[in-house]
C-alpha positions as protocol buffer text, in pm:
chain_id: "A"
residue {
  index: 1
  type: MET
  ca { x: -1861 y: 644 z: -99 }
}
residue {
  index: 2
  type: ALA
  ca { x: -1582 y: 507 z: 120 }
}
residue {
  index: 3
  type: GLY
  ca { x: -1233 y: 458 z: -17 }
}
residue {
  index: 4
  type: HIS
  ca { x: -898 y: 315 z: 86 }
}
residue {
  index: 5
  type: SER
  ca { x: -659 y: 527 z: 289 }
}
residue {
  index: 6
  type: LYS
  ca { x: -447 y: 741 z: 60 }
}
residue {
  index: 7
  type: TRP
  ca { x: -338 y: 1012 z: 301 }
}
residue {
  index: 8
  type: ALA
  ca { x: -29 y: 834 z: 431 }
}
residue {
  index: 9
  type: ASN
  ca { x: 82 y: 757 z: 76 }
}
residue {
  index: 10
  type: ILE
  ca { x: 26 y: 1118 z: -33 }
}
residue {
  index: 11
  type: GLN
  ca { x: 219 y: 1260 z: 263 }
}
residue {
  index: 12
  type: HIS
  ca { x: 498 y: 1013 z: 195 }
}
residue {
  index: 13
  type: ARG
  ca { x: 513 y: 1116 z: -170 }
}
residue {
  index: 14
  type: LYS
  ca { x: 511 y: 1487 z: -88 }
}
residue {
  index: 15
  type: GLY
  ca { x: 792 y: 1437 z: 164 }
}
residue {
  index: 16
  type: ARG
  ca { x: 1007 y: 1261 z: -93 }
}
residue {
  index: 17
  type: GLN
  ca { x: 934 y: 1533 z: -348 }
}
residue {
  index: 18
  type: ASP
  ca { x: 1049 y: 1794 z: -97 }
}
residue {
  index: 19
  type: GLU
  ca { x: 1374 y: 1601 z: -55 }
}
residue {
  index: 20
  type: LYS
  ca { x: 1424 y: 1623 z: -432 }
}
residue {
  index: 21
  type: ARG
  ca { x: 1326 y: 1989 z: -458 }
}
residue {
  index: 22
  type: GLY
  ca { x: 1633 y: 2068 z: -668 }
}
residue {
  index: 23
  type: LYS
  ca { x: 1494 y: 1863 z: -958 }
}
residue {
  index: 24
  type: ILE
  ca { x: 1144 y: 2010 z: -942 }
}
residue {
  index: 25
  type: TRP
  ca { x: 1232 y: 2324 z: -1141 }
}
residue {
  index: 26
  type: THR
  ca { x: 1388 y: 2120 z: -1420 }
}
residue {
  index: 27
  type: ARG
  ca { x: 1074 y: 1911 z: -1457 }
}
residue {
  index: 28
  type: ILE
  ca { x: 843 y: 2210 z: -1443 }
}
residue {
  index: 29
  type: ILE
  ca { x: 1046 y: 2392 z: -1709 }
}
residue {
  index: 30
  type: ARG
  ca { x: 1012 y: 2093 z: -1942 }
}
residue {
  index: 31
  type: GLU
  ca { x: 638 y: 2081 z: -1879 }
}
residue {
  index: 32
  type: ILE
  ca { x: 605 y: 2455 z: -1952 }
}
residue {
  index: 33
  type: MET
  ca { x: 802 y: 2419 z: -2276 }
}
residue {
  index: 34
  type: VAL
  ca { x: 605 y: 2121 z: -2407 }
}
residue {
  index: 35
  type: ALA
  ca { x: 269 y: 2275 z: -2307 }
}
residue {
  index: 36
  type: ALA
  ca { x: 360 y: 2607 z: -2474 }
}
residue {
  index: 37
  type: ARG
  ca { x: 490 y: 2438 z: -2788 }
}
residue {
  index: 38
  type: GLN
  ca { x: 175 y: 2230 z: -2828 }
}
residue {
  index: 39
  type: GLY
  ca { x: -88 y: 2483 z: -2726 }
}
residue {
  index: 40
  type: GLY
  ca { x: 75 y: 2824 z: -2766 }
}
residue {
  index: 41
  type: GLY
  ca { x: 201 y: 3075 z: -2511 }
}
residue {
  index: 42
  type: ASP
  ca { x: -135 y: 3234 z: -2421 }
}
residue {
  index: 43
  type: LEU
  ca { x: -225 y: 3121 z: -2068 }
}
residue {
  index: 44
  type: ASN
  ca { x: -593 y: 3203 z: -2119 }
}
residue {
  index: 45
  type: ALA
  ca { x: -617 y: 2970 z: -2419 }
}
residue {
  index: 46
  type: ASN
  ca { x: -390 y: 2689 z: -2294 }
}
residue {
  index: 47
  type: PRO
  ca { x: -513 y: 2504 z: -1981 }
}
residue {
  index: 48
  type: ARG
  ca { x: -213 y: 2273 z: -1970 }
}
residue {
  index: 49
  type: LEU
  ca { x: 25 y: 2570 z: -1970 }
}
residue {
  index: 50
  type: ARG
  ca { x: -180 y: 2738 z: -1696 }
}
residue {
  index: 51
  type: LEU
  ca { x: -139 y: 2431 z: -1474 }
}
residue {
  index: 52
  type: ALA
  ca { x: 234 y: 2418 z: -1545 }
}
residue {
  index: 53
  type: VAL
  ca { x: 273 y: 2786 z: -1457 }
}
residue {
  index: 54
  type: ASP
  ca { x: 72 y: 2730 z: -1137 }
}
residue {
  index: 55
  type: LYS
  ca { x: 320 y: 2456 z: -1045 }
}
residue {
  index: 56
  type: ALA
  ca { x: 610 y: 2688 z: -1122 }
}
residue {
  index: 57
  type: LYS
  ca { x: 470 y: 2963 z: -900 }
}
residue {
  index: 58
  type: ALA
  ca { x: 405 y: 2714 z: -618 }
}
residue {
  index: 59
  type: ALA
  ca { x: 771 y: 2610 z: -646 }
}
residue {
  index: 60
  type: ASN
  ca { x: 876 y: 2977 z: -622 }
}
residue {
  index: 61
  type: MET
  ca { x: 1014 y: 2995 z: -975 }
}
residue {
  index: 62
  type: PRO
  ca { x: 1082 y: 3357 z: -1080 }
}
residue {
  index: 63
  type: ALA
  ca { x: 845 y: 3506 z: -1338 }
}
residue {
  index: 64
  type: ASP
  ca { x: 1139 y: 3580 z: -1571 }
}
residue {
  index: 65
  type: ASN
  ca { x: 1228 y: 3208 z: -1580 }
}
residue {
  index: 66
  type: ILE
  ca { x: 870 y: 3118 z: -1663 }
}
residue {
  index: 67
  type: LYS
  ca { x: 843 y: 3375 z: -1944 }
}
residue {
  index: 68
  type: ARG
  ca { x: 1183 y: 3286 z: -2091 }
}
residue {
  index: 69
  type: ASN
  ca { x: 1090 y: 2917 z: -2122 }
}
residue {
  index: 70
  type: ILE
  ca { x: 752 y: 2996 z: -2276 }
}
residue {
  index: 71
  type: ASP
  ca { x: 933 y: 3215 z: -2530 }
}
residue {
  index: 72
  type: LYS
  ca { x: 1181 y: 2935 z: -2606 }
}
residue {
  index: 73
  type: ALA
  ca { x: 901 y: 2689 z: -2667 }
}
residue {
  index: 74
  type: THR
  ca { x: 699 y: 2921 z: -2890 }
}
residue {
  index: 75
  type: GLY
  ca { x: 997 y: 3007 z: -3109 }
}
residue {
  index: 76
  type: ASN
  ca { x: 1078 y: 3351 z: -2973 }
}
residue {
  index: 77
  type: LEU
  ca { x: 1406 y: 3216 z: -2834 }
}
residue {
  index: 78
  type: GLU
  ca { x: 1624 y: 2926 z: -2944 }
}
residue {
  index: 79
  type: GLY
  ca { x: 1595 y: 2620 z: -2720 }
}
residue {
  index: 80
  type: VAL
  ca { x: 1595 y: 2242 z: -2694 }
}
residue {
  index: 81
  type: THR
  ca { x: 1297 y: 2049 z: -2833 }
}
residue {
  index: 82
  type: TYR
  ca { x: 1153 y: 1783 z: -2602 }
}
residue {
  index: 83
  type: GLU
  ca { x: 919 y: 1498 z: -2688 }
}
residue {
  index: 84
  type: GLU
  ca { x: 692 y: 1311 z: -2449 }
}
residue {
  index: 85
  type: ILE
  ca { x: 728 y: 934 z: -2419 }
}
residue {
  index: 86
  type: ARG
  ca { x: 540 y: 703 z: -2181 }
}
residue {
  index: 87
  type: TYR
  ca { x: 682 y: 372 z: -2058 }
}
residue {
  index: 88
  type: GLU
  ca { x: 492 y: 101 z: -1874 }
}
residue {
  index: 89
  type: GLY
  ca { x: 603 y: -188 z: -1660 }
}
residue {
  index: 90
  type: TYR
  ca { x: 570 y: -396 z: -1346 }
}
residue {
  index: 91
  type: GLY
  ca { x: 735 y: -354 z: -1010 }
}
residue {
  index: 92
  type: ILE
  ca { x: 754 y: -570 z: -700 }
}
residue {
  index: 93
  type: GLY
  ca { x: 460 y: -806 z: -647 }
}
residue {
  index: 94
  type: GLY
  ca { x: 324 y: -729 z: -992 }
}
residue {
  index: 95
  type: ALA
  ca { x: 246 y: -366 z: -907 }
}
residue {
  index: 96
  type: ALA
  ca { x: 179 y: -159 z: -1219 }
}
residue {
  index: 97
  type: ILE
  ca { x: 403 y: 140 z: -1299 }
}
residue {
  index: 98
  type: ILE
  ca { x: 365 y: 417 z: -1558 }
}
residue {
  index: 99
  type: VAL
  ca { x: 666 y: 640 z: -1630 }
}
residue {
  index: 100
  type: ASP
  ca { x: 610 y: 967 z: -1817 }
}
residue {
  index: 101
  type: THR
  ca { x: 924 y: 1124 z: -1963 }
}
residue {
  index: 102
  type: MET
  ca { x: 1024 y: 1431 z: -2161 }
}
residue {
  index: 103
  type: THR
  ca { x: 1344 y: 1389 z: -2356 }
}
residue {
  index: 104
  type: ASP
  ca { x: 1563 y: 1527 z: -2630 }
}
residue {
  index: 105
  type: ASN
  ca { x: 1716 y: 1180 z: -2681 }
}
residue {
  index: 106
  type: ARG
  ca { x: 1475 y: 886 z: -2678 }
}
residue {
  index: 107
  type: VAL
  ca { x: 1754 y: 626 z: -2720 }
}
residue {
  index: 108
  type: ARG
  ca { x: 1917 y: 742 z: -2396 }
}
residue {
  index: 109
  type: THR
  ca { x: 1587 y: 760 z: -2210 }
}
residue {
  index: 110
  type: VAL
  ca { x: 1456 y: 414 z: -2296 }
}
residue {
  index: 111
  type: ALA
  ca { x: 1793 y: 259 z: -2206 }
}
residue {
  index: 112
  type: GLU
  ca { x: 1794 y: 432 z: -1865 }
}
residue {
  index: 113
  type: VAL
  ca { x: 1433 y: 340 z: -1785 }
}
residue {
  index: 114
  type: ARG
  ca { x: 1479 y: -24 z: -1893 }
}
residue {
  index: 115
  type: HIS
  ca { x: 1799 y: -51 z: -1686 }
}
residue {
  index: 116
  type: ALA
  ca { x: 1623 y: 89 z: -1377 }
}
residue {
  index: 117
  type: PHE
  ca { x: 1341 y: -166 z: -1407 }
}
residue {
  index: 118
  type: SER
  ca { x: 1564 y: -467 z: -1471 }
}
residue {
  index: 119
  type: LYS
  ca { x: 1828 y: -388 z: -1209 }
}
residue {
  index: 120
  type: HIS
  ca { x: 1582 y: -329 z: -925 }
}
residue {
  index: 121
  type: GLY
  ca { x: 1335 y: -614 z: -955 }
}
residue {
  index: 122
  type: GLY
  ca { x: 1091 y: -481 z: -1213 }
}
residue {
  index: 123
  type: ASN
  ca { x: 1007 y: -556 z: -1574 }
}
residue {
  index: 124
  type: MET
  ca { x: 946 y: -304 z: -1848 }
}
residue {
  index: 125
  type: GLY
  ca { x: 635 y: -391 z: -2046 }
}
residue {
  index: 126
  type: THR
  ca { x: 496 y: -298 z: -2385 }
}
residue {
  index: 127
  type: GLU
  ca { x: 277 y: 1 z: -2464 }
}
residue {
  index: 128
  type: GLY
  ca { x: -67 y: -51 z: -2311 }
}
residue {
  index: 129
  type: SER
  ca { x: 43 y: -334 z: -2081 }
}
residue {
  index: 130
  type: VAL
  ca { x: -63 y: -156 z: -1761 }
}
residue {
  index: 131
  type: ALA
  ca { x: -225 y: 175 z: -1868 }
}
residue {
  index: 132
  type: PHE
  ca { x: -570 y: 13 z: -1871 }
}
residue {
  index: 133
  type: GLN
  ca { x: -541 y: -21 z: -1491 }
}
residue {
  index: 134
  type: PHE
  ca { x: -536 y: 359 z: -1451 }
}
residue {
  index: 135
  type: LYS
  ca { x: -780 y: 641 z: -1520 }
}
residue {
  index: 136
  type: HIS
  ca { x: -663 y: 976 z: -1659 }
}
residue {
  index: 137
  type: CYS
  ca { x: -848 y: 1224 z: -1440 }
}
residue {
  index: 138
  type: GLY
  ca { x: -833 y: 1527 z: -1217 }
}
residue {
  index: 139
  type: GLN
  ca { x: -768 y: 1453 z: -850 }
}
residue {
  index: 140
  type: ILE
  ca { x: -822 y: 1708 z: -572 }
}
residue {
  index: 141
  type: ILE
  ca { x: -743 y: 1594 z: -218 }
}
residue {
  index: 142
  type: PHE
  ca { x: -826 y: 1751 z: 118 }
}
residue {
  index: 143
  type: ALA
  ca { x: -656 y: 1660 z: 444 }
}
residue {
  index: 144
  type: PRO
  ca { x: -852 y: 1480 z: 716 }
}
residue {
  index: 145
  type: GLY
  ca { x: -1072 y: 1728 z: 900 }
}
residue {
  index: 146
  type: ALA
  ca { x: -1200 y: 1919 z: 596 }
}
residue {
  index: 147
  type: GLU
  ca { x: -1574 y: 1997 z: 585 }
}
residue {
  index: 148
  type: GLU
  ca { x: -1701 y: 1691 z: 400 }
}
residue {
  index: 149
  type: ASP
  ca { x: -2055 y: 1818 z: 329 }
}
residue {
  index: 150
  type: LYS
  ca { x: -1929 y: 2153 z: 199 }
}
residue {
  index: 151
  type: VAL
  ca { x: -1659 y: 1993 z: -18 }
}
residue {
  index: 152
  type: MET
  ca { x: -1915 y: 1755 z: -167 }
}
residue {
  index: 153
  type: GLU
  ca { x: -2173 y: 2027 z: -232 }
}
residue {
  index: 154
  type: VAL
  ca { x: -1931 y: 2271 z: -398 }
}
residue {
  index: 155
  type: ALA
  ca { x: -1743 y: 2003 z: -595 }
}
residue {
  index: 156
  type: LEU
  ca { x: -2050 y: 1835 z: -742 }
}
residue {
  index: 157
  type: GLU
  ca { x: -2208 y: 2171 z: -823 }
}
residue {
  index: 158
  type: ALA
  ca { x: -1888 y: 2266 z: -1010 }
}
residue {
  index: 159
  type: GLY
  ca { x: -1891 y: 1948 z: -1219 }
}
residue {
  index: 160
  type: ALA
  ca { x: -1693 y: 1690 z: -1022 }
}
residue {
  index: 161
  type: GLU
  ca { x: -1759 y: 1326 z: -1110 }
}
residue {
  index: 162
  type: ASP
  ca { x: -1724 y: 1180 z: -760 }
}
residue {
  index: 163
  type: VAL
  ca { x: -1632 y: 1267 z: -403 }
}
residue {
  index: 164
  type: ILE
  ca { x: -1472 y: 990 z: -195 }
}
residue {
  index: 165
  type: THR
  ca { x: -1406 y: 997 z: 178 }
}
residue {
  index: 166
  type: ASP
  ca { x: -1115 y: 769 z: 266 }
}
residue {
  index: 167
  type: GLU
  ca { x: -1107 y: 563 z: 582 }
}
residue {
  index: 168
  type: ASP
  ca { x: -863 y: 805 z: 746 }
}
residue {
  index: 169
  type: GLY
  ca { x: -1087 y: 1107 z: 680 }
}
residue {
  index: 170
  type: ALA
  ca { x: -912 y: 1249 z: 374 }
}
residue {
  index: 171
  type: ILE
  ca { x: -1150 y: 1364 z: 100 }
}
residue {
  index: 172
  type: GLU
  ca { x: -1078 y: 1293 z: -265 }
}
residue {
  index: 173
  type: VAL
  ca { x: -1258 y: 1482 z: -541 }
}
residue {
  index: 174
  type: LEU
  ca { x: -1241 y: 1324 z: -887 }
}
residue {
  index: 175
  type: THR
  ca { x: -1307 y: 1514 z: -1208 }
}
residue {
  index: 176
  type: ALA
  ca { x: -1265 y: 1474 z: -1581 }
}
residue {
  index: 177
  type: ALA
  ca { x: -910 y: 1580 z: -1669 }
}
residue {
  index: 178
  type: GLY
  ca { x: -1032 y: 1893 z: -1847 }
}
residue {
  index: 179
  type: ASP
  ca { x: -1255 y: 1998 z: -1555 }
}
residue {
  index: 180
  type: MET
  ca { x: -998 y: 1983 z: -1274 }
}
residue {
  index: 181
  type: GLU
  ca { x: -900 y: 2349 z: -1290 }
}
residue {
  index: 182
  type: ALA
  ca { x: -1261 y: 2477 z: -1284 }
}
residue {
  index: 183
  type: VAL
  ca { x: -1355 y: 2251 z: -992 }
}
residue {
  index: 184
  type: ARG
  ca { x: -1042 y: 2349 z: -797 }
}
residue {
  index: 185
  type: ASN
  ca { x: -1115 y: 2718 z: -856 }
}
residue {
  index: 186
  type: ALA
  ca { x: -1474 y: 2674 z: -733 }
}
residue {
  index: 187
  type: LEU
  ca { x: -1355 y: 2497 z: -417 }
}
residue {
  index: 188
  type: GLU
  ca { x: -1092 y: 2761 z: -344 }
}
residue {
  index: 189
  type: ALA
  ca { x: -1347 y: 3040 z: -403 }
}
residue {
  index: 190
  type: ALA
  ca { x: -1560 y: 2872 z: -136 }
}
residue {
  index: 191
  type: GLY
  ca { x: -1269 y: 2886 z: 108 }
}
residue {
  index: 192
  type: LEU
  ca { x: -1173 y: 2519 z: 64 }
}
residue {
  index: 193
  type: LYS
  ca { x: -797 y: 2487 z: 2 }
}
residue {
  index: 194
  type: PRO
  ca { x: -686 y: 2141 z: -116 }
}
residue {
  index: 195
  type: GLU
  ca { x: -354 y: 1976 z: -33 }
}
residue {
  index: 196
  type: VAL
  ca { x: -322 y: 1828 z: -383 }
}
residue {
  index: 197
  type: ALA
  ca { x: -483 y: 1937 z: -711 }
}
residue {
  index: 198
  type: GLU
  ca { x: -349 y: 1775 z: -1026 }
}
residue {
  index: 199
  type: VAL
  ca { x: -427 y: 1587 z: -1343 }
}
residue {
  index: 200
  type: THR
  ca { x: -302 y: 1235 z: -1283 }
}
residue {
  index: 201
  type: MET
  ca { x: -318 y: 869 z: -1374 }
}
residue {
  index: 202
  type: ARG
  ca { x: -521 y: 724 z: -1086 }
}
residue {
  index: 203
  type: PRO
  ca { x: -509 y: 347 z: -1030 }
}
residue {
  index: 204
  type: GLU
  ca { x: -845 y: 172 z: -1050 }
}
residue {
  index: 205
  type: ASN
  ca { x: -728 y: -88 z: -797 }
}
residue {
  index: 206
  type: THR
  ca { x: -426 y: -104 z: -565 }
}
residue {
  index: 207
  type: ILE
  ca { x: -185 y: -373 z: -450 }
}
residue {
  index: 208
  type: ALA
  ca { x: -82 y: -370 z: -84 }
}
residue {
  index: 209
  type: LEU
  ca { x: 291 y: -417 z: -23 }
}
residue {
  index: 210
  type: SER
  ca { x: 457 y: -431 z: 317 }
}
residue {
  index: 211
  type: GLY
  ca { x: 792 y: -512 z: 477 }
}
residue {
  index: 212
  type: GLU
  ca { x: 1073 y: -601 z: 241 }
}
residue {
  index: 213
  type: ASP
  ca { x: 848 y: -589 z: -66 }
}
residue {
  index: 214
  type: ALA
  ca { x: 744 y: -231 z: 17 }
}
residue {
  index: 215
  type: GLU
  ca { x: 1110 y: -130 z: 67 }
}
residue {
  index: 216
  type: ARG
  ca { x: 1213 y: -285 z: -266 }
}
residue {
  index: 217
  type: MET
  ca { x: 923 y: -116 z: -444 }
}
residue {
  index: 218
  type: GLN
  ca { x: 1011 y: 222 z: -293 }
}
residue {
  index: 219
  type: LYS
  ca { x: 1373 y: 181 z: -402 }
}
residue {
  index: 220
  type: LEU
  ca { x: 1264 y: 98 z: -756 }
}
residue {
  index: 221
  type: LEU
  ca { x: 1036 y: 404 z: -765 }
}
residue {
  index: 222
  type: ASP
  ca { x: 1312 y: 628 z: -627 }
}
residue {
  index: 223
  type: ILE
  ca { x: 1561 y: 507 z: -889 }
}
residue {
  index: 224
  type: ILE
  ca { x: 1313 y: 572 z: -1172 }
}
residue {
  index: 225
  type: GLU
  ca { x: 1208 y: 912 z: -1037 }
}
residue {
  index: 226
  type: ASP
  ca { x: 1573 y: 1019 z: -1009 }
}
residue {
  index: 227
  type: LEU
  ca { x: 1634 y: 969 z: -1382 }
}
residue {
  index: 228
  type: ASP
  ca { x: 1693 y: 1304 z: -1548 }
}
residue {
  index: 229
  type: ASP
  ca { x: 1431 y: 1259 z: -1820 }
}
residue {
  index: 230
  type: VAL
  ca { x: 1149 y: 1137 z: -1594 }
}
residue {
  index: 231
  type: GLN
  ca { x: 864 y: 1379 z: -1531 }
}
residue {
  index: 232
  type: ASP
  ca { x: 607 y: 1169 z: -1342 }
}
residue {
  index: 233
  type: VAL
  ca { x: 578 y: 817 z: -1209 }
}
residue {
  index: 234
  type: TYR
  ca { x: 238 y: 659 z: -1134 }
}
residue {
  index: 235
  type: HIS
  ca { x: 185 y: 323 z: -964 }
}
residue {
  index: 236
  type: ASN
  ca { x: -86 y: 118 z: -794 }
}
residue {
  index: 237
  type: ALA
  ca { x: 112 y: 4 z: -489 }
}
residue {
  index: 238
  type: GLU
  ca { x: -11 y: 84 z: -137 }
}
residue {
  index: 239
  type: LEU
  ca { x: 315 y: 107 z: 57 }
}
């Protein structure tokens, strides 16, 4: 099944994340704390916590930091309590945007997110206004040049829902959200190392933006992503 080119967008996103590396630890720590609080501190019994710890290790976070924040979340140490809140809205050209936050002050967070939308050409919507345009799923992506037949064989055997080859040669493996880790592990055991492996909100359809519209959309996304309480931002714009 052929798909639209996502590789340029993914490389662009990863480059911008690298530029903001200083904030990555903060976001990972919040994710660890919420995952541990909801599902307990046992990595073997808590898939969400396992994924968060994997992210922490990939970001070179010391093991002591990881353990300390799991202990905080599970009540062994005193710490801040975060809640998860999702906001939805529209960006430039009607592009859909989902903003996932973790906050200890929802009044502050909603004010900051609403201000970012309104000041930079977007509109914050109501709950459910754009979420229907996205699918909650596992997404595993291989760079152009990966062995397509081998990726497809291993992924489907491990329980993947679909394997899509984009027009630029990148390979995208889609799974149910709960199956992503098992499929990724099977691929890595077969010697296939993905560039991206995450549980995400994947847009069902995309909106192409170019020129000034693309620049305005990128600025809006940057402003939202830079907010302290924002964990993840999903959108359906092809920039």
